[in-house]
N, C-alpha and C positions, 0 to 999 in steps of 0.2 A: 813977791807979795803973797800973803796967805790967802788961799782960795777957800771960801766957805762953801764947800760942795754940798754940805747938808742943807743949807738954806736954798741953794739952787735946785736941789733935788725936790725939796718940799714944794717949792713954787711950781715946778714943772708937773708935779703930781696933781695939782688942783683940778685940771680938766677931767682926770680920770675919777676923782673922788666925788664928782657931782652926783646928787641923788643916791647917796650911800653906795657909791661905786657902780651905778648904772652907766656913768660916763656922760660927757657933755655932747656926744654925737647922737644921731638918730640910731635906731636899732640896727645892729650889724655894721655900723660905720667903722672904717679903719683909717688910721693916720699914717701917711707915708712921707718920710723925709728922704729924698733922693740926693745923695752926695756922690753918686757914681763911684762908690767904694767897692773894693774887693770883699769887704765885710758887711754883712747884713745882720743887724740886731733885731730880734723879734720879741714881742711881748703879747702873746695871744690871749693871756688871761689877766690883762691889766684891768679889766672891768668884769662885772658879774656875767655869768654865761650859763648855758644849759648843755647837757650832754646825756644822750640816751634817755631823754625824758626827765632828767633830774636837774634841778637848779644847783649851781655851784658858785660859791663866792669867789670874788676876785683874788688873784695873787697880788695883794696890795703893794703898791709902790714899785712894781716892776715897770710900769709904763713910764713914770717919771725918771726912773733910773736909766732905762733904755735911751730916752731922749738926752739925758745928761751925758751919758757915755758917748752918744753920737756926736754931740757938740765937742767933747774933749778929744775924740779920736778921729773924727772925720768919717765915721762909719754911717751907712744908711740905716734907717730905722723904720720898722713896720710894727704898728701896735693896734690893738683893738681899742676903740674910743667910744663905742656904743654897745650896749648890752647885746651879747651874742645869743641868737635864738638856738633852739634845739637842733642838733645834727648827730648823725650816726656814722657816716663814712665820708672821708675826704672827697671821694669821687662825686658825692652828691652836693657838696658845698658850692654855692655860686655867689657867696657874699664877697664884699670887697677885699677882706683879708686873704681869703683863699685864692681869689683871682690874681691879686697883686703878687702874692708869694710865687705862684707858678710863672708869672711873667718875668719876675726878677731873676730867677735862678740862672738863666744862661749867662748873665753878666757878673755873677758873684762867685768867689772862690771859697768863702767861709760863711756859714750861718751859725750864729750863737743865739740860742733860744732861752730867754730868761724866765724863770719860774720861782715860786716861793714855797718853802717847806717850813714846818714848825721847828721849834727849838728842841724837840724831844729825840732827835736822831743821833746825838752825840758827835756831830760834825757841823761845820759852818757852811760848807759848800759841797755840792756833789755834781760831778760831771757825768752826764749820761751819753752813751755812744750809740744807742739805738739797737734794733734787732739785727741789722746787717752792716756792721761797721767795716769799712774798707781799711786797708793798711794805712793809707794817709790819714784816715779818721783817727785811728788808734794812736798814730805818732803825734798828731796834733793834740789829742786829748792828754797824752802823757806830758807833752811840752807845756800845755796850759796848766796842768796840775803842778808842775814845778814852778811856773811863774806865779801861781797863787799860793805858794807854800807859806807865806806869812800867816795864813789862816788854815784851819783844819779842813782839808779838802780830800775827798775820796773819789774813786772812779767806779761808776756803776753800782754804788752801794750807798743808800738803799734804793736809788732810782736809776733805772737803766735807759729810760726814754724809748723802750721797745714797744710800748703800747700802740695800738692802731690809731689813736687820736693825736699823737704827738707831731709837732712840726718836724722833728728829726725823722720820724717814720715817713712822713710825706715827702720830704726832700730825698730820702734814700729811694723811695718807690719811683720817683721821677728821674732817677739817675743823676741827681743833682750834685752839688759840691759837697765838701766836708761840712757836716752839720753836727753840732753838739748842743746838748741841753745843760743849762747851768741852774741847779736848784740852790736857792739862797735862803739861809735861815732867817727867821722873823727878826731876830735881834739886829742882824746886819741890814735889814730893810726898814729901819725906822729912824729916819734922819731927824725927826723932831724929838723923840724920846732918847735917842742915843746919838747925838750929833758928833761926839768925839769919835765914836766907832765908825760912823758914816764917813767922816773926813779922813779916816785912815784907810777905809775899805775902797772908796771910789778911786783914788790914785793908783792903787795896786791893780784893780781890775782894768782901769783904763790903760795902764802900761802894758798889761798882758794882752789886751786886744790889739794895741798898736804893734806889739811884737809879733803876734800872729799875722797881722796884715802885711808885715815885712817879709814873711816867709815866702820862698819861691812857690809858684803855683804847683799844685799837686794833682 
């Protein structure tokens, strides 16, 4: 039976889109769906947020996508569902997203952090490996790049995920599992305007996540 992933994605996105993407939760709220999976999908910018004193708009539709991929693959999901207040260093964060992330890492082998980029970079997807990628991280990144080959995907170009604010940086600093950032172009993140593209993209990404989950622990 044909699965309308675009419609499911759009429906799951509604909680994030409340109040022009301030989200349906209270300030700093996070949504966690625990499936006791080896894979954790994160969407820290699913709603509007602040960083270093500056407001930043949501990476729209990453929250709904994370939830949909979790349903399709059995991965656990952690997303921001309420506007994220200003913060400067991970060590200073005490909000639900930061606390839950730190608590989850001992039971997770892979973290895939979903973000959005514009259509102006000449590729559809970018895998970022962070400032201190381990050997297993690089091997997993290259494997993921192959799995996503139906789309134009690059490694660490133009986004490395090496900045101090990224989930990948936080996971690496905690000595956590393999963590990768996946930047997704705007056209691939619009299930309402581009449903055909969304229905082609979601199964490929879901299959890639499932393949990563089946890899031996690293």
